[in-house]
N, C-alpha and C positions, 0 to 999 in steps of 0.2 A: 524629169521633164517639167518645164514650166508651162502652166496653163494661162494663156492670155485670153481674156474674155472677148468674144466677138461683138462687134458693133451691130446695132440693129439695121436691117435692110430698110431703105427708104420706103415709106408707105406707097408712094406712086409707082415705084419700081416693082414692088411686090404685086400690086394690082395689075400692072402691065404684063408681067410674066404670066400670071394666072389667066388673064384675058387671052393672051396669045395661045395658051394651052387649051382654051375653050372647054375646060372640064375633063380633059383626057391627059394621061401621062404622055410626055413628049418623047418617050422611048418606045413604050409598048402600046399606047393608045387606050389602055384600060381606064375606066371611069371610076377610080377610087379616090379617096382623100389624097390630095397632092401635097408634096413637100418641096421646098425650094433647095436646089443643089447648086453650090458655087462651082463654076468651071475653073476658077482660080480664086486666090484670096488677096490679090493685089489692090482691090478697090473696096475693101470692107468699109461699110458705113456710107459709101457713095456709089454703090453698084448701079449699073444701068441694066436694062433687060437682057442684053446679050451676054452679061456676066453670069446669068443664072438659067437653070432649067427647072421646069415643074415636073416632078417625077412622083410616081406611086411609091409606096414604102419598099416594095420588092426591088424596083429598079434603082431607087436611091441607095439602098444598101449594096446592091451589086456594083454601083459606081465606086464604092469604098472597099471592095474586096479585090485582092490580087489573084494571080493565077493559082496560088496554093490555097485560096480561101481565107487568107488572113485579112483581118479588118484593119484599115488605115483611116485614121481620122482625117488625114490630109491626102486626098487622091493625087494632088500635084507631086507631093513627096514620093508617093507610091510609084507614079509614072517615072520619075527620075531614078528611083532605086532599081527599077526594072529596065531602064534604058529605053523607055517608050517616048 
């Protein structure tokens, strides 16, 4: 597998997503440290707020696990593999 480095998320996009979340996970609402989750990887380096979710660590990791609990670095590939 070839590792392609990800481009940084634009600063203004990162700030807008975190402001939208208002300090709470956009899945469960918990007020833990938030991580940005890509809904897709089509716009790397030029993301807009709708491309991302602000999630707590638990919800972020859950977005990357399949029905059997296997971790996928790319949740889009996971969804395609599972026919979702």
